[in-house]
C-alpha positions as CSV (number, residue, x, y, z in Angstrom):
1,M,-98.1,19.2,185.4
2,V,-101.5,19.9,186.9
3,N,-102.6,21.2,183.5
4,M,-101.4,17.9,181.8
5,I,-103.4,15.9,184.3
6,K,-106.5,18.0,183.8
7,G,-106.0,18.0,180.0
8,G,-105.9,14.2,179.9
9,N,-102.4,14.0,178.5
10,V,-101.2,11.6,181.2
11,S,-101.5,7.8,180.6
12,V,-102.2,6.0,183.9
13,P,-102.0,2.2,183.8
14,R,-105.1,0.3,184.9
15,L,-104.7,-1.5,188.2
16,P,-105.3,-5.3,188.1
17,D,-108.7,-6.5,189.1
18,V,-109.1,-7.8,192.7
19,Q,-108.8,-11.6,192.7
20,P,-110.1,-13.8,195.5
21,L,-107.4,-15.2,197.8
22,P,-106.7,-18.9,197.1
23,N,-106.7,-20.1,200.7
24,V,-107.4,-19.2,204.4
25,Q,-103.7,-18.6,205.2
26,H,-103.5,-15.9,202.5
27,Q,-106.7,-14.3,203.8
28,K,-105.2,-14.3,207.4
29,L,-102.0,-12.7,206.1
30,L,-104.1,-10.0,204.3
31,D,-106.2,-9.4,207.5
32,Q,-103.0,-9.0,209.6
33,L,-101.4,-6.6,207.1
34,A,-104.6,-4.6,207.0
35,Q,-104.6,-4.4,210.8
36,S,-100.9,-3.3,210.8
37,V,-101.6,-0.6,208.2
38,K,-104.5,0.7,210.3
39,V,-102.5,0.8,213.5
40,I,-99.5,2.5,211.8
41,G,-101.8,4.9,210.0
42,D,-103.7,5.8,213.2
43,K,-100.4,6.4,215.0
44,L,-99.1,8.6,212.2
45,N,-102.4,10.6,212.2
46,E,-102.1,11.0,216.0
47,E,-98.4,12.0,216.0
48,Q,-98.6,15.4,217.7
49,N,-95.1,16.5,216.9
50,L,-95.4,15.9,213.2
51,N,-98.8,17.5,213.0
52,H,-97.6,20.6,214.9
53,Q,-94.6,20.9,212.6
54,I,-96.9,20.7,209.5
55,D,-99.1,23.4,211.0
56,G,-96.1,25.6,211.7
57,L,-94.8,25.3,208.1
58,V,-98.3,26.2,206.8
59,R,-98.2,29.4,208.9
60,L,-94.8,30.3,207.4
61,G,-96.4,30.3,203.9
62,D,-92.9,29.7,202.4
63,R,-92.9,29.1,198.6
64,K,-89.7,27.0,198.7
65,I,-90.9,24.8,201.5
66,F,-91.0,21.5,199.6
67,S,-87.4,21.7,198.3
68,R,-86.2,22.5,201.9
69,L,-88.3,19.7,203.3
70,V,-86.9,17.2,200.7
71,E,-83.4,18.3,201.4
72,G,-83.9,17.5,205.1
73,V,-85.6,14.1,204.4
74,F,-83.0,12.8,202.0
75,S,-79.9,14.8,203.2
76,D,-78.1,11.5,204.1
77,G,-78.7,10.1,200.6
78,L,-80.9,7.3,201.8
79,I,-84.2,6.7,200.0
80,N,-86.7,4.1,201.3
81,W,-90.4,3.4,201.2
82,G,-91.1,4.6,204.7
83,R,-89.6,8.0,204.0
84,I,-91.4,8.3,200.7
85,I,-94.8,7.5,202.3
86,V,-94.3,9.8,205.3
87,L,-93.1,12.6,203.0
88,Y,-96.2,12.3,200.8
89,Y,-98.3,12.2,204.0
90,A,-96.7,15.4,205.2
91,V,-97.0,17.1,201.8
92,G,-100.6,16.1,201.4
93,K,-101.5,17.6,204.8
94,L,-99.5,20.7,203.9
95,A,-101.3,21.0,200.6
96,V,-104.8,20.7,202.2
97,K,-104.0,23.1,204.9
98,M,-102.6,25.6,202.4
99,V,-105.8,25.4,200.4
100,L,-107.9,25.9,203.6
101,A,-105.7,28.9,204.5
102,N,-106.4,30.4,201.1
103,M,-102.8,30.1,199.9
104,P,-103.5,28.9,196.3
105,T,-100.2,30.1,194.9
106,V,-98.1,28.4,197.6
107,F,-100.2,25.3,197.2
108,S,-99.6,25.3,193.4
109,E,-95.9,25.7,193.8
110,L,-95.8,23.0,196.5
111,L,-97.6,20.6,194.1
112,D,-95.4,21.5,191.2
113,S,-92.2,21.0,193.3
114,C,-93.5,17.7,194.6
115,L,-94.3,16.3,191.2
116,D,-91.0,17.6,189.8
117,F,-89.0,15.9,192.6
118,F,-91.0,12.7,192.1
119,R,-90.2,12.6,188.4
120,R,-86.5,13.6,188.8
121,K,-85.5,11.5,191.9
122,L,-88.1,9.1,193.3
123,L,-89.5,7.7,190.1
124,V,-86.1,6.2,189.2
125,W,-85.7,4.7,192.7
126,I,-89.2,3.3,192.6
127,C,-88.7,1.7,189.2
128,N,-85.3,0.3,190.4
129,M,-87.2,-1.3,193.3
130,G,-89.7,-2.9,191.0
131,G,-92.2,-0.1,190.8
132,W,-95.7,0.0,192.1
133,V,-97.9,-1.2,189.3
134,R,-95.4,-3.8,188.0
135,R,-95.3,-5.4,191.4
136,S,-99.1,-5.6,191.7
137,A,-99.4,-6.9,188.2
138,A,-97.1,-9.8,189.1
139,F,-99.7,-10.9,191.7
140,Q,-102.3,-11.1,189.0
141,R,-100.5,-13.9,187.1
């Protein structure tokens, strides 16, 4: 998959241009949401348990780590936006730490597993929920 991206064989839809908000209420809602995202993001970044768990998994250097992580996250069959976002947060941090720890093979396998799982499981769910790009394109109209 990484080679497909590097080779330019992947077609990525263009995001809609940013449009000015039509009124003050919309701007206020946007500002409130931006503030909420900042607060939640900062809390996630400061979450000691999660960050220590990620560090512990990096030290293990396990090649099958992503499939085991996904099994745990979705073991109850429930998929939701919160789990998807936090999973990608954790995988992103794992990936960066594996590169910094000079574990390129484990990093590559983590990335391949992540992209494979996304294609096989999450993409269908995301599309059924209206998708990412299609939702944002609706605001453009």
